LOKE-511441 format. One record per atom (N, C-alpha, C): residue number from 1; residue in three letters; atom name; x, y, z. Coordinates in Angstrom, 1 decimal. Atoms other than C-alpha are relative to their C-alpha. Example, Ala and Ser with C-alpha at 12.3 -4.5 7.8 and 13.67 -1.06 7.14 Angstrom:
2
seq|type|atom|x|y|z
1|ALA|N|0.9|-1.2|0.0
1|ALA|CA|12.3|-4.5|7.8
1|ALA|C|0.9|1.2|0.0
2|SER|N|-0.9|-1.1|0.0
2|SER|CA|13.7|-1.1|7.1
2|SER|C|-0.8|1.1|0.8
END
This chain:
219
seq|type|atom|x|y|z
1|MET|N|0.3|1.3|-0.6
1|MET|CA|40.0|53.9|28.3
1|MET|C|-0.7|0.2|1.3
2|GLN|N|0.8|-0.1|-1.3
2|GLN|CA|37.5|53.3|31.1
2|GLN|C|0.7|-0.9|1.1
3|LEU|N|-0.6|0.7|-1.1
3|LEU|CA|38.5|52.0|34.5
3|LEU|C|-0.4|-1.5|-0.1
4|PRO|N|0.4|1.4|-0.1
4|PRO|CA|38.5|48.2|34.9
4|PRO|C|-1.1|-0.2|0.9
5|ALA|N|1.3|0.1|-0.7
5|ALA|CA|35.2|47.0|36.2
5|ALA|C|0.2|-0.1|1.5
6|GLU|N|-0.2|0.2|-1.4
6|GLU|CA|36.6|46.0|39.6
6|GLU|C|0.5|1.2|0.7
7|LEU|N|-0.5|-1.2|-0.6
7|LEU|CA|37.9|49.5|40.2
7|LEU|C|-0.9|1.2|-0.2
8|THR|N|0.9|-1.1|0.4
8|THR|CA|34.9|51.6|39.0
8|THR|C|-0.5|0.7|1.2
9|ASN|N|0.6|-0.6|-1.2
9|ASN|CA|33.6|52.2|42.5
9|ASN|C|1.1|0.6|1.0
10|GLN|N|-1.1|-0.5|-0.8
10|GLN|CA|37.0|53.2|43.9
10|GLN|C|0.2|1.5|-0.2
11|PRO|N|-0.3|-1.4|0.2
11|PRO|CA|37.7|56.9|44.6
11|PRO|C|1.3|0.3|-0.7
12|ILE|N|-1.3|-0.3|0.7
12|ILE|CA|40.4|58.6|42.6
12|ILE|C|1.0|0.5|1.1
13|ASP|N|-1.0|-0.3|-1.0
13|ASP|CA|43.3|58.5|45.0
13|ASP|C|1.2|-0.8|-0.3
14|ARG|N|-1.2|0.7|0.2
14|ARG|CA|46.7|57.1|45.4
14|ARG|C|-0.1|-1.5|-0.1
15|LYS|N|0.2|1.5|0.0
15|LYS|CA|45.4|53.6|46.1
15|LYS|C|-0.5|-0.4|-1.3
16|LEU|N|0.5|0.4|1.3
16|LEU|CA|43.6|53.6|42.8
16|LEU|C|1.2|0.0|-1.0
17|ILE|N|-1.2|-0.1|0.9
17|ILE|CA|46.8|54.7|41.0
17|ILE|C|0.9|-1.2|0.2
18|GLU|N|-0.8|1.2|-0.3
18|GLU|CA|48.7|51.9|42.7
18|GLU|C|-0.6|-1.2|-0.6
19|SER|N|0.7|1.2|0.6
19|SER|CA|46.1|49.4|41.6
19|SER|C|0.2|0.0|-1.5
20|LEU|N|-0.2|-0.1|1.5
20|LEU|CA|46.4|50.6|38.0
20|LEU|C|1.5|-0.4|-0.3
21|LYS|N|-1.4|0.4|0.3
21|LYS|CA|50.2|50.3|38.2
21|LYS|C|0.2|-1.5|0.1
22|LYS|N|-0.1|1.5|-0.1
22|LYS|CA|49.9|46.7|39.3
22|LYS|C|-0.6|-0.7|-1.2
23|LYS|N|0.5|0.6|1.2
23|LYS|CA|47.7|46.0|36.3
23|LYS|C|0.9|0.2|-1.2
24|VAL|N|-1.0|-0.2|1.1
24|VAL|CA|50.3|47.6|34.0
24|VAL|C|1.1|-1.0|0.1
25|ASP|N|-1.0|1.0|-0.2
25|ASP|CA|52.9|45.4|35.5
25|ASP|C|-0.4|-1.4|-0.4
26|LEU|N|0.5|1.3|0.4
26|LEU|CA|50.8|42.3|34.9
26|LEU|C|-0.2|-0.1|-1.5
27|CYS|N|0.3|0.0|1.4
27|CYS|CA|49.9|43.3|31.4
27|CYS|C|1.2|0.1|-1.0
28|ILE|N|-1.1|-0.4|0.8
28|ILE|CA|53.3|44.3|30.1
28|ILE|C|0.4|-1.2|-0.9
29|GLN|N|-0.5|1.1|0.7
29|GLN|CA|54.4|40.8|29.0
29|GLN|C|-1.1|-0.5|-1.0
30|ALA|N|1.1|0.6|0.8
30|ALA|CA|51.0|39.6|27.7
30|ALA|C|-0.6|0.9|-1.1
31|ASP|N|0.7|-1.0|0.9
31|ASP|CA|49.6|42.8|26.1
31|ASP|C|0.5|1.4|0.2
32|ALA|N|-0.7|-1.3|-0.3
32|ALA|CA|51.9|45.8|25.9
32|ALA|C|-0.9|1.1|-0.4
33|GLY|N|0.9|-1.0|0.4
33|GLY|CA|49.2|47.8|24.1
33|GLY|C|-1.0|0.3|1.1
34|GLN|N|0.9|-0.2|-1.1
34|GLN|CA|46.8|47.3|26.9
34|GLN|C|0.7|0.7|1.2
35|ALA|N|-0.8|-0.6|-1.0
35|ALA|CA|49.5|48.1|29.4
35|ALA|C|0.2|1.5|-0.2
36|LEU|N|-0.2|-1.5|0.3
36|LEU|CA|50.1|51.5|27.7
36|LEU|C|-1.3|0.7|0.2
37|GLU|N|1.3|-0.7|-0.2
37|GLU|CA|46.4|52.3|27.8
37|GLU|C|-0.3|0.2|1.4
38|ILE|N|0.3|-0.2|-1.5
38|ILE|CA|46.1|51.6|31.5
38|ILE|C|1.0|1.0|0.6
39|ALA|N|-1.0|-1.0|-0.6
39|ALA|CA|49.3|53.6|32.2
39|ALA|C|-0.4|1.4|-0.4
40|ASP|N|0.5|-1.3|0.4
40|ASP|CA|47.9|56.5|30.2
40|ASP|C|-1.2|0.5|0.9
41|LEU|N|1.2|-0.3|-0.9
41|LEU|CA|44.7|56.3|32.3
41|LEU|C|0.5|0.4|1.4
42|ALA|N|-0.6|-0.3|-1.3
42|ALA|CA|46.8|56.3|35.5
42|ALA|C|0.6|1.4|0.0
43|VAL|N|-0.5|-1.3|0.1
43|VAL|CA|48.6|59.4|34.4
43|VAL|C|-1.1|1.0|0.0
44|SER|N|1.1|-0.9|0.2
44|SER|CA|45.4|61.1|33.4
44|SER|C|-0.7|0.2|1.4
45|LEU|N|0.7|-0.1|-1.2
45|LEU|CA|43.7|60.3|36.7
45|LEU|C|0.8|0.6|1.1
46|SER|N|-0.9|-0.6|-1.0
46|SER|CA|46.7|61.2|38.8
46|SER|C|0.1|1.5|-0.1
47|GLY|N|0.0|-1.4|0.1
47|GLY|CA|46.5|64.7|37.4
47|GLY|C|-1.3|0.7|0.6
48|LYS|N|1.2|-0.5|-0.6
48|LYS|CA|43.1|65.1|39.0
48|LYS|C|0.1|0.2|1.5
49|ILE|N|-0.2|0.0|-1.5
49|ILE|CA|44.5|64.8|42.6
49|ILE|C|1.3|0.7|0.3
50|GLU|N|-1.3|-0.6|-0.4
50|GLU|CA|47.2|66.8|44.4
50|GLU|C|0.7|-0.9|0.9
51|ASP|N|-0.8|1.0|-0.8
51|ASP|CA|49.4|64.0|45.4
51|ASP|C|1.2|-0.4|-0.8
52|PRO|N|-1.2|0.3|0.8
52|PRO|CA|53.0|63.9|44.1
52|PRO|C|0.4|-1.4|-0.1
53|LEU|N|-0.3|1.4|0.0
53|LEU|CA|53.4|60.3|45.1
53|LEU|C|-0.9|-0.8|-1.0
54|ALA|N|0.9|0.6|0.9
54|ALA|CA|50.4|59.3|43.1
54|ALA|C|0.4|0.3|-1.5
55|SER|N|-0.5|-0.4|1.3
55|SER|CA|51.8|61.2|40.1
55|SER|C|1.2|-0.8|-0.3
56|ALA|N|-1.3|0.7|0.2
56|ALA|CA|55.2|59.5|40.5
56|ALA|C|-0.3|-1.5|-0.3
57|ILE|N|0.4|1.3|0.3
57|ILE|CA|53.5|56.1|40.6
57|ILE|C|-0.5|-0.2|-1.4
58|ALA|N|0.5|0.1|1.4
58|ALA|CA|51.6|56.8|37.4
58|ALA|C|1.0|0.2|-1.0
59|LEU|N|-1.1|-0.3|1.0
59|LEU|CA|54.6|58.2|35.6
59|LEU|C|0.9|-1.3|-0.1
60|ARG|N|-0.9|1.2|-0.1
60|ARG|CA|56.6|55.1|36.7
60|ARG|C|-0.7|-1.1|-0.8
61|SER|N|0.7|1.1|0.7
61|SER|CA|53.9|52.8|35.3
61|SER|C|0.1|0.2|-1.5
62|LYS|N|-0.1|-0.3|1.5
62|LYS|CA|54.0|54.6|31.9
62|LYS|C|1.4|-0.2|-0.5
63|ALA|N|-1.4|0.2|0.4
63|ALA|CA|57.8|54.5|31.9
63|ALA|C|0.2|-1.5|-0.3
64|SER|N|-0.2|1.5|0.2
64|SER|CA|57.7|50.7|32.3
64|SER|C|-0.7|-0.4|-1.2
65|ALA|N|0.7|0.4|1.2
65|ALA|CA|55.1|50.4|29.6
65|ALA|C|0.7|0.4|-1.3
66|THR|N|-0.6|-0.5|1.2
66|THR|CA|56.9|52.5|27.1
66|THR|C|1.4|-0.7|-0.2
67|TYR|N|-1.2|0.8|0.1
67|TYR|CA|60.2|50.7|27.9
67|TYR|C|-0.2|-1.3|-0.6
68|SER|N|0.2|1.3|0.5
68|SER|CA|58.6|47.4|27.2
68|SER|C|-0.3|-0.1|-1.5
69|VAL|N|0.2|0.0|1.4
69|VAL|CA|57.8|48.4|23.6
69|VAL|C|1.2|0.8|-0.7
70|GLY|N|-1.2|-0.5|0.6
70|GLY|CA|61.3|49.9|23.0
70|GLY|C|0.0|1.5|-0.2
71|ARG|N|0.0|-1.5|0.1
71|ARG|CA|60.4|53.6|23.4
71|ARG|C|0.9|0.5|1.1
72|TYR|N|-0.9|-0.3|-1.1
72|TYR|CA|63.5|54.2|25.4
72|TYR|C|0.2|1.4|0.4
73|SER|N|-0.2|-1.4|-0.4
73|SER|CA|63.9|57.9|25.2
73|SER|C|-1.2|0.5|0.8
74|GLU|N|1.2|-0.4|-0.7
74|GLU|CA|60.3|58.4|26.3
74|GLU|C|0.0|-0.6|1.4
75|SER|N|0.0|0.7|-1.4
75|SER|CA|60.7|55.9|29.2
75|SER|C|1.0|0.7|0.9
76|VAL|N|-0.9|-0.8|-0.8
76|VAL|CA|63.8|57.8|30.4
76|VAL|C|-0.6|1.3|0.5
77|ALA|N|0.6|-1.3|-0.3
77|ALA|CA|62.0|61.1|30.3
77|ALA|C|-1.1|-0.2|1.1
78|LEU|N|1.0|0.3|-1.0
78|LEU|CA|59.1|59.6|32.3
78|LEU|C|0.6|-0.4|1.3
79|TRP|N|-0.6|0.4|-1.3
79|TRP|CA|61.3|58.0|34.9
79|TRP|C|0.7|1.2|0.6
80|GLU|N|-0.6|-1.2|-0.6
80|GLU|CA|63.2|61.3|35.3
80|GLU|C|-1.1|0.9|0.7
81|GLU|N|1.1|-0.7|-0.7
81|GLU|CA|59.8|63.0|36.1
81|GLU|C|-0.3|-0.6|1.3
82|ALA|N|0.3|0.7|-1.2
82|ALA|CA|59.0|60.3|38.6
82|ALA|C|1.1|0.2|1.0
83|LEU|N|-1.1|-0.1|-0.9
83|LEU|CA|62.5|60.6|40.1
83|LEU|C|0.0|1.3|0.7
84|ASP|N|0.1|-1.3|-0.7
84|ASP|CA|62.0|64.3|40.7
84|ASP|C|-1.0|0.1|1.0
85|LEU|N|1.1|0.0|-0.9
85|LEU|CA|58.7|63.7|42.4
85|LEU|C|0.4|-0.8|1.3
86|TYR|N|-0.4|0.8|-1.1
86|TYR|CA|60.1|60.9|44.6
86|TYR|C|1.1|0.8|0.8
87|SER|N|-1.0|-0.8|-0.7
87|SER|CA|63.1|63.1|45.4
87|SER|C|-0.6|1.1|0.9
88|SER|N|0.6|-1.1|-0.8
88|SER|CA|60.9|66.0|46.5
88|SER|C|-0.7|-0.4|1.2
89|THR|N|0.7|0.6|-1.2
89|THR|CA|59.1|63.7|49.0
89|THR|C|1.0|-0.7|0.9
90|GLY|N|-1.0|0.7|-0.9
90|GLY|CA|62.4|62.3|50.4
90|GLY|C|-0.1|-1.5|0.1
91|ASN|N|0.2|1.5|0.0
91|ASN|CA|61.5|58.7|49.4
91|ASN|C|1.2|-0.6|-0.6
92|ALA|N|-1.3|0.5|0.4
92|ALA|CA|65.0|57.3|49.2
92|ALA|C|-0.1|-1.4|-0.7
93|ALA|N|0.1|1.4|0.5
93|ALA|CA|63.9|53.7|48.5
93|ALA|C|-0.5|0.1|-1.4
94|GLU|N|0.6|-0.1|1.3
94|GLU|CA|61.8|54.7|45.5
94|GLU|C|0.9|0.7|-1.0
95|VAL|N|-1.0|-0.7|0.8
95|VAL|CA|64.4|57.1|44.2
95|VAL|C|1.0|-1.1|-0.5
96|ALA|N|-1.0|1.0|0.4
96|ALA|CA|66.9|54.2|44.1
96|ALA|C|-0.6|-1.0|-0.9
97|ALA|N|0.7|0.9|0.9
97|ALA|CA|64.3|51.9|42.5
97|ALA|C|-0.1|0.5|-1.4
98|VAL|N|0.2|-0.7|1.3
98|VAL|CA|63.7|54.4|39.7
98|VAL|C|1.4|0.1|-0.7
99|GLN|N|-1.3|-0.1|0.6
99|GLN|CA|67.4|55.0|39.2
99|GLN|C|0.5|-1.4|-0.5
100|ARG|N|-0.3|1.4|0.5
100|ARG|CA|67.9|51.2|38.9
100|ARG|C|-0.7|-0.3|-1.3
101|SER|N|0.8|0.3|1.2
101|SER|CA|65.2|51.0|36.3
101|SER|C|0.5|0.8|-1.2
102|MET|N|-0.5|-0.9|1.1
102|MET|CA|66.8|53.8|34.3
102|MET|C|1.3|-0.6|-0.7
103|VAL|N|-1.2|0.5|0.6
103|VAL|CA|70.0|51.8|33.7
103|VAL|C|-0.2|-0.6|-1.3
104|ALA|N|0.2|0.7|1.2
104|ALA|CA|68.6|49.6|31.0
104|ALA|C|-0.3|0.9|-1.2
105|PRO|N|0.3|-0.8|1.1
105|PRO|CA|67.0|52.2|28.8
105|PRO|C|1.1|0.9|-0.4
106|LEU|N|-1.1|-0.9|0.4
106|LEU|CA|70.0|54.5|29.0
106|LEU|C|1.1|-0.9|-0.7
107|MET|N|-0.9|0.9|0.7
107|MET|CA|72.1|51.5|28.0
107|MET|C|-0.4|-0.2|-1.5
108|TYR|N|0.5|0.2|1.4
108|TYR|CA|69.9|50.8|24.9
108|TYR|C|0.1|1.3|-0.8
109|LEU|N|-0.2|-1.3|0.7
109|LEU|CA|70.2|54.5|24.0
109|LEU|C|1.5|0.3|-0.3
110|GLY|N|-1.4|-0.2|0.2
110|GLY|CA|74.0|54.1|24.0
110|GLY|C|0.6|1.1|1.0
111|ARG|N|-0.5|-1.0|-1.0
111|ARG|CA|74.3|56.5|27.0
111|ARG|C|0.6|-0.7|1.2
112|TYR|N|-0.6|0.9|-1.0
112|TYR|CA|76.6|54.2|28.9
112|TYR|C|0.5|0.7|1.2
113|ASN|N|-0.5|-0.7|-1.2
113|ASN|CA|78.3|56.7|31.1
113|ASN|C|-1.1|0.5|1.0
114|GLU|N|1.2|-0.4|-0.8
114|GLU|CA|74.9|58.0|32.3
114|GLU|C|-0.5|-1.2|0.7
115|ALA|N|0.5|1.2|-0.6
115|ALA|CA|73.8|54.5|32.9
115|ALA|C|0.8|-0.4|1.2
116|LEU|N|-0.9|0.4|-1.1
116|LEU|CA|76.8|53.7|35.1
116|LEU|C|0.0|1.0|1.1
117|ASP|N|0.1|-1.1|-1.0
117|ASP|CA|76.6|57.1|36.9
117|ASP|C|-1.2|-0.2|0.8
118|ILE|N|1.2|0.1|-0.8
118|ILE|CA|73.0|56.6|37.9
118|ILE|C|-0.1|-1.3|0.7
119|ALA|N|-0.1|1.3|-0.7
119|ALA|CA|73.7|53.0|38.8
119|ALA|C|0.8|0.2|1.3
120|GLU|N|-0.9|-0.2|-1.1
120|GLU|CA|76.4|54.2|41.2
120|GLU|C|-0.8|0.8|1.1
121|ARG|N|0.9|-0.8|-0.9
121|ARG|CA|73.9|56.7|42.8
121|ARG|C|-1.0|-1.0|0.7
122|ALA|N|0.9|0.9|-0.5
122|ALA|CA|71.4|53.9|43.2
122|ALA|C|0.7|-0.9|1.0
123|ARG|N|-0.7|0.9|-0.9
123|ARG|CA|74.0|51.6|44.8
123|ARG|C|0.2|0.6|1.4
124|LYS|N|-0.3|-0.7|-1.3
124|LYS|CA|74.9|54.1|47.5
124|LYS|C|-1.2|-0.1|0.9
125|THR|N|1.2|0.1|-0.8
125|THR|CA|71.3|54.2|48.6
125|THR|C|-0.4|-1.4|0.4
126|LEU|N|0.4|1.4|-0.3
126|LEU|CA|70.6|50.5|48.3
126|LEU|C|0.9|-0.6|1.1
127|VAL|N|-0.9|0.5|-1.0
127|VAL|CA|73.7|49.7|50.4
127|VAL|C|-0.4|0.6|1.4
128|THR|N|0.4|-0.6|-1.2
128|THR|CA|72.5|52.2|53.0
128|THR|C|-1.3|-0.7|0.6
129|LEU|N|1.2|0.6|-0.4
129|LEU|CA|69.1|50.5|53.0
129|LEU|C|0.1|-1.5|0.2
130|ASP|N|-0.2|1.5|-0.1
130|ASP|CA|70.6|47.0|53.1
130|ASP|C|-1.0|-0.8|-0.8
131|ASP|N|1.0|0.6|0.9
131|ASP|CA|68.4|46.1|50.1
131|ASP|C|0.8|-1.0|-0.9
132|THR|N|-0.8|1.1|0.7
132|THR|CA|70.0|42.8|49.0
132|THR|C|-0.7|-0.3|-1.4
133|ALA|N|0.7|0.3|1.3
133|ALA|CA|67.3|42.2|46.3
133|ALA|C|0.2|1.1|-1.0
134|GLY|N|-0.2|-1.2|0.9
134|GLY|CA|67.6|45.7|44.9
134|GLY|C|1.4|0.0|-0.5
135|LEU|N|-1.4|0.0|0.5
135|LEU|CA|71.4|45.4|44.7
135|LEU|C|0.2|-1.1|-1.0
136|ALA|N|-0.2|1.1|1.0
136|ALA|CA|71.1|42.0|42.9
136|ALA|C|-0.5|0.5|-1.3
137|ARG|N|0.5|-0.5|1.2
137|ARG|CA|68.9|43.6|40.3
137|ARG|C|0.8|1.1|-0.7
138|LEU|N|-0.8|-1.1|0.5
138|LEU|CA|71.1|46.6|40.0
138|LEU|C|1.3|-0.6|-0.6
139|ASP|N|-1.2|0.7|0.5
139|ASP|CA|74.2|44.4|39.6
139|ASP|C|-0.2|-0.7|-1.4
140|THR|N|0.4|0.6|1.3
140|THR|CA|72.4|42.5|36.8
140|THR|C|0.0|1.0|-1.1
141|ASN|N|0.1|-1.0|1.0
141|ASN|CA|71.7|45.7|35.0
141|ASN|C|1.4|0.6|-0.4
142|ILE|N|-1.4|-0.5|0.3
142|ILE|CA|75.3|47.0|35.4
142|ILE|C|0.8|-1.0|-0.8
143|GLY|N|-0.7|1.0|0.8
143|GLY|CA|76.6|43.7|34.1
143|GLY|C|-0.4|0.0|-1.4
144|ASN|N|0.4|-0.1|1.4
144|ASN|CA|74.5|44.1|31.0
144|ASN|C|0.7|1.2|-0.7
145|VAL|N|-0.6|-1.2|0.6
145|VAL|CA|76.0|47.6|30.4
145|VAL|C|1.5|-0.4|-0.3
146|TYR|N|-1.4|0.4|0.3
146|TYR|CA|79.6|46.2|30.7
146|TYR|C|0.0|-1.1|-1.1
147|HIS|N|0.0|1.0|1.1
147|HIS|CA|78.6|43.3|28.5
147|HIS|C|-0.1|0.7|-1.4
148|ARG|N|0.2|-0.8|1.3
148|ARG|CA|77.5|45.7|25.7
148|ARG|C|1.3|0.7|-0.3
149|LEU|N|-1.2|-0.7|0.2
149|LEU|CA|80.8|47.5|26.2
149|LEU|C|1.2|-0.9|-0.2
150|ASP|N|-1.0|1.1|0.1
150|ASP|CA|82.7|44.2|25.8
150|ASP|C|1.1|0.1|1.1
151|ARG|N|-0.9|0.0|-1.1
151|ARG|CA|84.2|44.7|29.2
151|ARG|C|-0.4|-1.2|0.9
152|ASN|N|0.5|1.3|-0.5
152|ASN|CA|83.8|41.1|30.0
152|ASN|C|0.3|-0.3|1.5
153|ALA|N|-0.4|0.2|-1.4
153|ALA|CA|85.7|40.9|33.3
153|ALA|C|-0.9|0.7|1.0
154|GLU|N|0.9|-0.8|-0.8
154|GLU|CA|83.6|43.7|34.8
154|GLU|C|-1.5|-0.5|0.0
155|ALA|N|1.3|0.5|0.2
155|ALA|CA|80.4|42.2|33.4
155|ALA|C|-0.2|-1.3|0.9
156|LEU|N|0.0|1.2|-0.7
156|LEU|CA|81.2|38.8|34.9
156|LEU|C|0.0|0.2|1.5
157|GLU|N|0.0|-0.4|-1.4
157|GLU|CA|82.0|40.4|38.3
157|GLU|C|-1.4|0.3|0.5
158|HIS|N|1.3|-0.5|-0.5
158|HIS|CA|78.6|42.0|38.5
158|HIS|C|-1.0|-1.1|-0.1
159|TYR|N|0.9|1.1|0.1
159|TYR|CA|76.7|39.0|37.2
159|TYR|C|0.2|-1.0|1.2
160|GLU|N|-0.2|1.0|-1.1
160|GLU|CA|78.3|36.7|39.8
160|GLU|C|-0.3|0.6|1.4
161|ARG|N|0.4|-0.6|-1.2
161|ARG|CA|77.8|39.2|42.6
161|ARG|C|-1.6|0.0|0.1
162|ALA|N|1.5|0.0|0.1
162|ALA|CA|74.1|39.5|41.5
162|ALA|C|-0.5|-1.4|0.3
163|GLN|N|0.4|1.4|-0.3
163|GLN|CA|73.8|35.7|41.5
163|GLN|C|0.1|-0.4|1.4
164|GLU|N|-0.1|0.3|-1.4
164|GLU|CA|75.1|35.4|45.0
164|GLU|C|-1.1|0.7|0.8
165|ALA|N|1.1|-0.7|-0.7
165|ALA|CA|72.6|38.0|46.2
165|ALA|C|-1.3|-0.7|-0.3
166|PHE|N|1.2|0.7|0.3
166|PHE|CA|69.8|36.2|44.4
166|PHE|C|-0.1|-1.3|0.8
167|ARG|N|0.0|1.2|-0.8
167|ARG|CA|70.8|33.0|46.2
167|ARG|C|-0.4|0.3|1.4
168|LEU|N|0.4|-0.4|-1.4
168|LEU|CA|70.5|34.8|49.5
168|LEU|C|-1.5|0.3|0.1
169|THR|N|1.5|-0.4|-0.1
169|THR|CA|67.0|36.1|48.7
169|THR|C|-0.9|-1.1|-0.6
170|GLY|N|0.7|1.1|0.5
170|GLY|CA|66.0|32.8|47.1
170|GLY|C|-0.8|0.2|-1.3
171|GLU|N|0.8|-0.3|1.2
171|GLU|CA|64.9|34.3|43.8
171|GLU|C|0.6|-0.9|-1.2
172|THR|N|-0.4|1.0|1.0
172|THR|CA|65.1|31.4|41.3
172|THR|C|0.2|0.6|-1.4
173|PHE|N|-0.1|-0.6|1.3
173|PHE|CA|64.5|33.5|38.2
173|PHE|C|1.3|0.8|-0.1
174|GLY|N|-1.2|-0.8|0.0
174|GLY|CA|67.3|35.9|39.2
174|GLY|C|1.3|-0.9|-0.1
175|ILE|N|-1.1|0.9|0.1
175|ILE|CA|69.7|33.0|39.7
175|ILE|C|0.1|-0.5|-1.4
176|ALA|N|0.0|0.5|1.4
176|ALA|CA|68.7|31.6|36.3
176|ALA|C|0.5|1.0|-1.0
177|LEU|N|-0.4|-1.1|0.9
177|LEU|CA|69.1|34.9|34.5
177|LEU|C|1.5|0.3|0.1
178|THR|N|-1.4|-0.4|-0.2
178|THR|CA|72.5|35.7|36.0
178|THR|C|0.9|-1.2|-0.4
179|SER|N|-0.8|1.2|0.5
179|SER|CA|73.7|32.1|35.3
179|SER|C|0.1|0.1|-1.5
180|PHE|N|0.0|-0.1|1.4
180|PHE|CA|72.7|32.5|31.7
180|PHE|C|0.9|1.1|-0.5
181|ASN|N|-0.8|-1.2|0.4
181|ASN|CA|74.3|36.0|31.4
181|ASN|C|1.5|-0.3|0.2
182|ALA|N|-1.4|0.3|-0.3
182|ALA|CA|77.5|34.8|33.1
182|ALA|C|0.6|-1.0|-1.0
183|ALA|N|-0.4|1.0|0.9
183|ALA|CA|77.6|31.8|30.8
183|ALA|C|0.4|0.6|-1.4
184|ASN|N|-0.4|-0.7|1.2
184|ASN|CA|77.6|34.2|27.8
184|ASN|C|1.4|0.6|0.1
185|ILE|N|-1.3|-0.6|-0.2
185|ILE|CA|80.6|36.0|29.2
185|ILE|C|1.1|-1.1|0.0
186|TYR|N|-0.9|1.0|0.0
186|TYR|CA|82.4|32.8|29.9
186|TYR|C|0.3|-0.5|-1.4
187|SER|N|-0.2|0.4|1.4
187|SER|CA|81.8|31.8|26.3
187|SER|C|0.9|1.0|-0.7
188|ASN|N|-0.8|-1.0|0.6
188|ASN|CA|83.3|35.1|25.2
188|ASN|C|1.5|-0.1|0.4
189|LEU|N|-1.3|0.1|-0.5
189|LEU|CA|86.3|34.4|27.3
189|LEU|C|0.6|-1.4|-0.3
190|HIS|N|-0.4|1.4|0.4
190|HIS|CA|86.6|30.8|25.8
190|HIS|C|0.2|-0.9|1.2
191|ASN|N|0.1|0.9|-1.2
191|ASN|CA|86.0|29.3|29.2
191|ASN|C|-1.2|-0.9|-0.2
192|PHE|N|1.3|0.7|0.4
192|PHE|CA|83.6|26.7|27.7
192|PHE|C|-0.5|-0.9|1.0
193|GLU|N|0.5|0.9|-1.1
193|GLU|CA|83.4|24.4|30.7
193|GLU|C|-0.9|0.8|0.9
194|SER|N|0.8|-0.9|-0.8
194|SER|CA|82.2|27.3|32.9
194|SER|C|-1.3|0.4|-0.7
195|ALA|N|1.1|-0.4|0.8
195|ALA|CA|79.9|28.4|30.1
195|ALA|C|-1.1|-1.1|0.0
196|ARG|N|0.9|1.1|0.0
196|ARG|CA|78.4|25.0|29.8
196|ARG|C|-0.7|-0.3|1.3
197|ASN|N|0.6|0.2|-1.3
197|ASN|CA|77.8|24.7|33.5
197|ASN|C|-1.1|1.1|0.3
198|GLY|N|1.0|-1.1|-0.2
198|GLY|CA|76.1|28.1|33.6
198|GLY|C|-1.3|-0.2|-0.8
199|TYR|N|1.2|0.2|0.8
199|TYR|CA|73.8|27.3|30.7
199|TYR|C|-0.8|-1.1|0.6
200|GLN|N|0.7|1.1|-0.6
200|GLN|CA|72.9|24.0|32.3
200|GLN|C|-0.8|0.4|1.2
201|LEU|N|0.7|-0.5|-1.2
201|LEU|CA|72.0|25.6|35.6
201|LEU|C|-1.2|0.9|-0.4
202|ALA|N|1.0|-0.9|0.4
202|ALA|CA|70.0|28.3|33.9
202|ALA|C|-1.2|-0.9|-0.6
203|GLU|N|1.0|0.8|0.6
203|GLU|CA|68.1|25.7|31.8
203|GLU|C|-0.8|-0.8|1.1
204|ASN|N|0.7|0.7|-1.1
204|ASN|CA|67.3|23.6|34.9
204|ASN|C|-0.9|0.8|0.8
205|LEU|N|0.8|-0.9|-0.9
205|LEU|CA|66.0|26.5|36.9
205|LEU|C|-1.1|0.6|-0.8
206|TYR|N|1.1|-0.5|0.8
206|TYR|CA|64.0|27.9|34.0
206|TYR|C|-1.1|-1.1|-0.1
207|ARG|N|1.0|1.1|0.1
207|ARG|CA|62.3|24.5|33.6
207|ARG|C|-0.8|-0.2|1.3
208|GLU|N|0.7|0.0|-1.3
208|GLU|CA|61.5|24.5|37.4
208|GLU|C|-1.1|1.1|0.0
209|LYS|N|0.9|-1.1|0.0
209|LYS|CA|59.7|27.8|36.7
209|LYS|C|-1.0|-0.1|-1.1
210|ASP|N|0.8|0.3|1.1
210|ASP|CA|57.9|26.3|33.7
210|ASP|C|0.2|1.1|-1.1
211|MET|N|-0.4|-1.0|1.0
211|MET|CA|59.7|28.8|31.4
211|MET|C|0.7|-0.7|-1.1
212|GLY|N|-0.5|0.9|1.1
212|GLY|CA|60.1|26.5|28.4
212|GLY|C|0.9|0.8|-1.0
213|LEU|N|-0.8|-0.8|1.0
213|LEU|CA|61.3|29.2|25.9
213|LEU|C|1.3|0.4|0.5
214|ALA|N|-1.3|-0.4|-0.6
214|ALA|CA|63.9|30.5|28.3
214|ALA|C|0.9|-1.1|0.1
215|ALA|N|-0.8|1.2|-0.1
215|ALA|CA|65.1|27.0|29.0
215|ALA|C|0.6|-0.4|-1.3
216|ALA|N|-0.5|0.4|1.3
216|ALA|CA|65.4|26.3|25.3
216|ALA|C|1.1|0.9|-0.4
217|ARG|N|-1.1|-0.9|0.4
217|ARG|CA|67.6|29.4|24.8
217|ARG|C|1.2|-0.4|0.8
218|ALA|N|-1.2|0.3|-0.8
218|ALA|CA|69.9|28.2|27.6
218|ALA|C|0.6|-1.4|-0.3
219|ARG|N|-0.4|1.4|0.3
219|ARG|CA|70.2|24.7|26.1
219|ARG|C|1.3|0.0|-0.7
END
């Protein structure tokens, strides 16, 4: 794949790799195949420069792209490579972000203990960094793990803690997502009034974001 037209005159450096990662992130939902092609290009170009952070960014972009198409084992391996590079540069914030991202694919692979272990490592760093948004996303992922394990009380605890953090940061999508997830747990627990309230809140917030399909699922 050739560089996108708007990037053809840019030198091969970390800034270019960062630009390609942003394109991967934008393409993942609309065209996963194109996202993979761009991520492959980012990895290839990062190999031409001696910059471990550029390589970590490229690997992270490919990890996200492979995760989006269900190639979970590959995504974990790529995130592990990125994690080693970020660790070698002492970039604690990015280490925690990668660790947080690894929770979901590890869960889908049935590697639940590993998912929870790496989540706990991420939490320690995110607490130190006072990263409310990062903790909210982490608690959402941990809630998903406990949900799959049918540990409903623990799942609900993490979803509600994530929702409170999303309220503090004003992230409407996060509030909607955790409301929907918590409603699923309430339904499992036969607390149908709380489930109904959660679904209603999620539907309303999704409609505010013009996310019709998500709103329909919450109805």
